C-alpha positions in Angstrom: -0.6 -5.4 12.8 2.8 -5.4 11.2 4.5 -5.6 14.5 2.3 -8.5 15.6 2.0 -10.5 12.5 5.1 -9.4 10.6 5.6 -6.4 8.4 6.5 -8.4 5.3 3.4 -10.6 5.6 1.0 -7.7 6.1 2.7 -5.8 3.2 2.3 -8.9 0.9 -1.3 -9.4 1.9 -1.9 -5.7 1.2 -0.4 -6.0 -2.3 -2.6 -9.0 -3.0 -5.8 -7.4 -1.7 -5.1 -4.2 -3.6 -4.2 -5.9 -6.9 -7.2 -8.2 -6.9 -9.7 -5.4 -5.9 -8.2 -3.1 -8.5 -8.8 -5.8 -11.2 -12.3 -6.5 -9.9 -13.2 -2.8 -10.0 -13.0 -2.9 -13.7 -15.8 -5.5 -14.0 -18.3 -4.2 -11.5 -21.9 -4.2 -12.8 -23.2 -1.6 -10.3 -22.2 1.4 -8.3 -22.8 -0.3 -5.0 -20.5 -3.2 -5.9 -17.9 -0.7 -7.1 -18.1 1.1 -3.7 -17.7 -2.2 -1.8 -14.7 -3.2 -3.9 -13.1 0.3 -3.3 -13.4 -0.4 0.4 -11.2 -3.5 -0.1 -8.9 -1.5 -2.2 -8.5 1.1 0.5 -7.8 -1.6 3.1 -5.1 -3.1 0.9 -3.6 0.3 0.3 -3.6 1.0 4.1 -1.8 -2.3 4.7 0.9 -1.4 2.1 1.6 2.2 3.2 1.3 1.7 6.9 4.1 -0.9 6.8 6.2 0.8 4.1 7.7 3.5 6.4 8.4 1.0 9.1 10.1 -1.4 6.7 12.2 1.5 5.3 13.3 2.7 8.7 14.3 -0.8 9.8 16.3 -1.5 6.6 18.2 1.7 6.0 20.8 3.1 8.5 20.0 6.5 10.1 22.1 8.6 7.8 20.4 7.2 4.7 16.7 7.2 5.9 16.0 10.7 4.6 17.0 9.7 1.1 15.0 6.5 1.2 11.8 8.3 2.6 12.3 11.0 0.0 12.5 8.6 -2.9 9.5 6.6 -1.7 7.5 9.8 -1.3 8.6 11.1 -4.7 7.5 7.8 -6.4 4.0 8.1 -4.8 3.7 11.8 -5.7 4.7 11.1 -9.3 2.0 8.5 -9.6 -0.6 10.9 -8.1 0.3 13.7 -10.4 0.0 11.7 -13.6 
C-alpha cells in the first residue's frame, strides 16, 4: 500500500487510526466493543510499522542503515519492556 499510495500518507493514516483507537479503547462499555477497537488499533499499528522500515531504508545511506534500524528497534523494545 505504501508503494501505491505513498509511504508518508499510509504512515500518517496509521498514526491517526492508532491514536484514535487507543483513546477510544479507554471508554468502551463492553468487551466486544473493546475487541473491535483493538482490531482498528492493530490495523493502524500495521500501517505504521510496515512503512517504517521502508521509509528508513529510503532516507538513510547504505552505510548508516544498520544504525538507523538498530535505533528504531531499540525504541520499540524499550517500550515493550516497560
